[in-house]
PDB file of N, CA, C and O in Angstrom:
ATOM      1  N   MET A   1       0.837  -1.211   0.000  1.00  0.00           N
ATOM      2  CA  MET A   1       0.000   0.000   0.000  1.00  0.00           C
ATOM      3  C   MET A   1       0.867   1.255   0.000  1.00  0.00           C
ATOM      4  O   MET A   1       0.388   2.347   0.304  1.00  0.00           O
ATOM      5  N   GLU A   2       2.137   1.095  -0.339  1.00  0.00           N
ATOM      6  CA  GLU A   2       3.027   2.262  -0.341  1.00  0.00           C
ATOM      7  C   GLU A   2       2.579   3.289  -1.376  1.00  0.00           C
ATOM      8  O   GLU A   2       2.709   4.496  -1.172  1.00  0.00           O
ATOM      9  N   VAL A   3       2.052   2.791  -2.485  1.00  0.00           N
ATOM     10  CA  VAL A   3       1.606   3.705  -3.544  1.00  0.00           C
ATOM     11  C   VAL A   3       0.493   4.603  -3.029  1.00  0.00           C
ATOM     12  O   VAL A   3       0.389   5.762  -3.432  1.00  0.00           O
ATOM     13  N   ALA A   4      -0.340   4.069  -2.136  1.00  0.00           N
ATOM     14  CA  ALA A   4      -1.458   4.847  -1.589  1.00  0.00           C
ATOM     15  C   ALA A   4      -0.920   6.101  -0.898  1.00  0.00           C
ATOM     16  O   ALA A   4      -1.552   7.157  -0.943  1.00  0.00           O
ATOM     17  N   ASN A   5       0.238   5.987  -0.264  1.00  0.00           N
ATOM     18  CA  ASN A   5       0.831   7.139   0.419  1.00  0.00           C
ATOM     19  C   ASN A   5       1.278   8.191  -0.593  1.00  0.00           C
ATOM     20  O   ASN A   5       1.265   9.387  -0.302  1.00  0.00           O
ATOM     21  N   LEU A   6       1.670   7.742  -1.770  1.00  0.00           N
ATOM     22  CA  LEU A   6       2.125   8.670  -2.800  1.00  0.00           C
ATOM     23  C   LEU A   6       0.939   9.356  -3.467  1.00  0.00           C
ATOM     24  O   LEU A   6       1.073  10.439  -4.035  1.00  0.00           O
ATOM     25  N   LEU A   7      -0.225   8.709  -3.389  1.00  0.00           N
ATOM     26  CA  LEU A   7      -1.423   9.285  -4.011  1.00  0.00           C
ATOM     27  C   LEU A   7      -2.520   9.496  -2.966  1.00  0.00           C
ATOM     28  O   LEU A   7      -3.555   8.831  -3.007  1.00  0.00           O
ATOM     29  N   PRO A   8      -2.293  10.417  -2.035  1.00  0.00           N
ATOM     30  CA  PRO A   8      -3.267  10.682  -0.970  1.00  0.00           C
ATOM     31  C   PRO A   8      -4.565  11.266  -1.517  1.00  0.00           C
ATOM     32  O   PRO A   8      -5.603  11.228  -0.855  1.00  0.00           O
ATOM     33  N   ASN A   9      -4.494  11.805  -2.734  1.00  0.00           N
ATOM     34  CA  ASN A   9      -5.691  12.399  -3.341  1.00  0.00           C
ATOM     35  C   ASN A   9      -6.707  11.320  -3.713  1.00  0.00           C
ATOM     36  O   ASN A   9      -7.912  11.566  -3.753  1.00  0.00           O
ATOM     37  N   LEU A  10      -6.190  10.121  -3.984  1.00  0.00           N
ATOM     38  CA  LEU A  10      -7.098   9.040  -4.380  1.00  0.00           C
ATOM     39  C   LEU A  10      -7.667   8.359  -3.140  1.00  0.00           C
ATOM     40  O   LEU A  10      -6.954   8.105  -2.170  1.00  0.00           O
ATOM     41  N   GLU A  11      -8.950   8.073  -3.193  1.00  0.00           N
ATOM     42  CA  GLU A  11      -9.576   7.397  -2.054  1.00  0.00           C
ATOM     43  C   GLU A  11      -9.242   5.914  -2.116  1.00  0.00           C
ATOM     44  O   GLU A  11      -8.744   5.428  -3.131  1.00  0.00           O
ATOM     45  N   LYS A  12      -9.514   5.197  -1.038  1.00  0.00           N
ATOM     46  CA  LYS A  12      -9.220   3.758  -1.003  1.00  0.00           C
ATOM     47  C   LYS A  12      -9.920   3.041  -2.150  1.00  0.00           C
ATOM     48  O   LYS A  12      -9.347   2.142  -2.765  1.00  0.00           O
ATOM     49  N   GLU A  13     -11.142   3.431  -2.436  1.00  0.00           N
ATOM     50  CA  GLU A  13     -11.897   2.779  -3.515  1.00  0.00           C
ATOM     51  C   GLU A  13     -11.210   3.016  -4.859  1.00  0.00           C
ATOM     52  O   GLU A  13     -11.025   2.087  -5.645  1.00  0.00           O
ATOM     53  N   ASP A  14     -10.836   4.272  -5.113  1.00  0.00           N
ATOM     54  CA  ASP A  14     -10.178   4.606  -6.379  1.00  0.00           C
ATOM     55  C   ASP A  14      -8.860   3.836  -6.497  1.00  0.00           C
ATOM     56  O   ASP A  14      -8.521   3.321  -7.562  1.00  0.00           O
ATOM     57  N   PHE A  15      -8.125   3.769  -5.387  1.00  0.00           N
ATOM     58  CA  PHE A  15      -6.841   3.066  -5.397  1.00  0.00           C
ATOM     59  C   PHE A  15      -7.056   1.591  -5.726  1.00  0.00           C
ATOM     60  O   PHE A  15      -6.276   0.985  -6.460  1.00  0.00           O
ATOM     61  N   ARG A  16      -8.132   1.022  -5.168  1.00  0.00           N
ATOM     62  CA  ARG A  16      -8.428  -0.397  -5.421  1.00  0.00           C
ATOM     63  C   ARG A  16      -8.740  -0.592  -6.896  1.00  0.00           C
ATOM     64  O   ARG A  16      -8.362  -1.606  -7.484  1.00  0.00           O
ATOM     65  N   VAL A  17      -9.423   0.366  -7.495  1.00  0.00           N
ATOM     66  CA  VAL A  17      -9.756   0.262  -8.923  1.00  0.00           C
ATOM     67  C   VAL A  17      -8.467   0.277  -9.749  1.00  0.00           C
ATOM     68  O   VAL A  17      -8.315  -0.504 -10.688  1.00  0.00           O
ATOM     69  N   LEU A  18      -7.551   1.162  -9.396  1.00  0.00           N
ATOM     70  CA  LEU A  18      -6.290   1.244 -10.135  1.00  0.00           C
ATOM     71  C   LEU A  18      -5.530  -0.067 -10.016  1.00  0.00           C
ATOM     72  O   LEU A  18      -4.954  -0.546 -10.993  1.00  0.00           O
ATOM     73  N   MET A  19      -5.527  -0.643  -8.833  1.00  0.00           N
ATOM     74  CA  MET A  19      -4.850  -1.925  -8.618  1.00  0.00           C
ATOM     75  C   MET A  19      -5.498  -2.997  -9.479  1.00  0.00           C
ATOM     76  O   MET A  19      -4.804  -3.806 -10.095  1.00  0.00           O
ATOM     77  N   ALA A  20      -6.823  -3.008  -9.527  1.00  0.00           N
ATOM     78  CA  ALA A  20      -7.556  -4.003 -10.316  1.00  0.00           C
ATOM     79  C   ALA A  20      -7.201  -3.855 -11.796  1.00  0.00           C
ATOM     80  O   ALA A  20      -7.048  -4.853 -12.500  1.00  0.00           O
ATOM     81  N   ILE A  21      -7.073  -2.623 -12.265  1.00  0.00           N
ATOM     82  CA  ILE A  21      -6.737  -2.379 -13.668  1.00  0.00           C
ATOM     83  C   ILE A  21      -5.329  -2.904 -13.958  1.00  0.00           C
ATOM     84  O   ILE A  21      -5.102  -3.554 -14.979  1.00  0.00           O
ATOM     85  N   GLU A  22      -4.387  -2.620 -13.058  1.00  0.00           N
ATOM     86  CA  GLU A  22      -3.011  -3.080 -13.253  1.00  0.00           C
ATOM     87  C   GLU A  22      -2.962  -4.598 -13.270  1.00  0.00           C
ATOM     88  O   GLU A  22      -2.264  -5.192 -14.091  1.00  0.00           O
ATOM     89  N   ILE A  23      -3.704  -5.227 -12.364  1.00  0.00           N
ATOM     90  CA  ILE A  23      -3.726  -6.691 -12.294  1.00  0.00           C
ATOM     91  C   ILE A  23      -4.364  -7.252 -13.565  1.00  0.00           C
ATOM     92  O   ILE A  23      -3.922  -8.269 -14.100  1.00  0.00           O
ATOM     93  N   GLY A  24      -5.409  -6.572 -14.040  1.00  0.00           N
ATOM     94  CA  GLY A  24      -6.092  -7.037 -15.249  1.00  0.00           C
ATOM     95  C   GLY A  24      -5.152  -7.002 -16.443  1.00  0.00           C
ATOM     96  O   GLY A  24      -5.198  -7.879 -17.306  1.00  0.00           O
ATOM     97  N   MET A  25      -4.293  -5.978 -16.490  1.00  0.00           N
ATOM     98  CA  MET A  25      -3.352  -5.863 -17.609  1.00  0.00           C
ATOM     99  C   MET A  25      -2.173  -6.786 -17.368  1.00  0.00           C
ATOM    100  O   MET A  25      -1.258  -6.847 -18.190  1.00  0.00           O
TER     101      MET A  25
END
């Protein structure tokens, strides 16, 4: 979850979506 610290603007939900997209790719 280190990336979450770098992107404090993104909420937990948004961060989870980004993770899902990366995993999907």
